[in-house]
N, C-alpha and C positions, 0 to 999 in steps of 0.2 A: 483491590484486586487488579491484576495485570491483564491487559487486552492487547492484541495485535490488530492493527488496522491494515487491511490489505487494500491498497489503493489501485483500483482497476479502471482500465480505459481500453478503447479499441485501437489505440496507437495510430489512427489514420492522420491525425493532425496534432501531435503532442506539442505543448509549449516548450520553448527552450528554458534552460535554468534561469537565464536572464529575465525572460518574460514572467516566469513564476515569481522571481524575487521582486519584480515591479508590480505585480498584481495586487491591488488593494484587498481583494478577498483573501488571497493567500497570506498577506501580511497580517490581516485581522485574525485569521485562524492561528497563525504562529504566536501572535500576541496573547490570544486566549489560552493556548497551551502554556505559555510562560506564566500567565497570571494564575492559572490553576496549579502550576508546578507539576503537570501531569506527564510531560514527555520524558521517557527514559532513553529512547534512541529512535532514530529514523533515517532512512536512506532512500534515495530515488534509484531505481534500477535501470540498467541499460535496456534497450528494446529487446523484444522477444527473439529477433533474428540473431542476437548474440548469445542466446541461451543454449545450454547443453543439458540433456536429460540422461541420467544414468539409472539403469535397472539391473538387477541380478536375478536371472531366471534359469532354472535347470542347470546350475553350475557355471553359467556363462554371464559375463558382464556385457551388457548391451548399452552402447552409447549412441545417442542420436542428437542431431541438431534441433534446436527449438524445443518447445513444450510438447508433451505427449497429447494433451487434450486438444481437440479441434473446437475452438471457441472463438468468438469475436472479441470478448474482453479478456485482457491479460493483466497480470499483476505488474504494475509499473513502479511500485514503491511499498515500503513497509514502515509503519510507525508503531512503536510499543509505548503504551501509556499506562499509567497507574491511576486508577480512580476508585471512587467509593463503590460503584455498582454499574450494572449494565446501562441504567438510565443515563448516567453521566457519560459513559462511553458513547452512547447514541448521540448525546448533545455534541460531544467533541467531533464525532464522525460527520454529523449533519452540517457542521460549519466548514468542512473541507471543500475546497473549490472543485474537486473532481466529482462530488455528488451532482454537480451540474453537467458534467461531461460523460461520466461513466458511473461508477459506484464505489462505495467503501464497504468492504466486508469486515465484520467485527468478529474476532475469535478470542475466547478466553484462553489464558495460558494455564497449563497444569501447574499447580503449586503444591 
C-alpha cells in the first residue's frame, strides 16, 4: 500500500540541507528506507513564505500568498512510501528526525 508522509515543523529553526545530510538520525532513516525498498519519491519543500494558495469561488480565481490555514506547523516535505500496511508506515514515520521537532502525518493514497 502507498502512503504519503507529510513532514511537518514550525519552521522557526529549520536545519539546512547540509545539516540534514550530516545528521546521523537522518542518515539512519534514509538507510532504513533503502533497506526496506520503501521510498517511491520524496522532496523537501521551500518555506511557507514562498507558498501560493489558489482557490476558485463563485466564478473567481483567488490567489493568496502563503497557506490558508493559520497553524503553527507547516508541511515542509513529502515522502511517498510503499509498504505492507499502516504499521510499517508508522515504523518508517517514527524513525524520521522531524518526529523529534514537529511531526509526521501519514496519509494513505487512493489506489
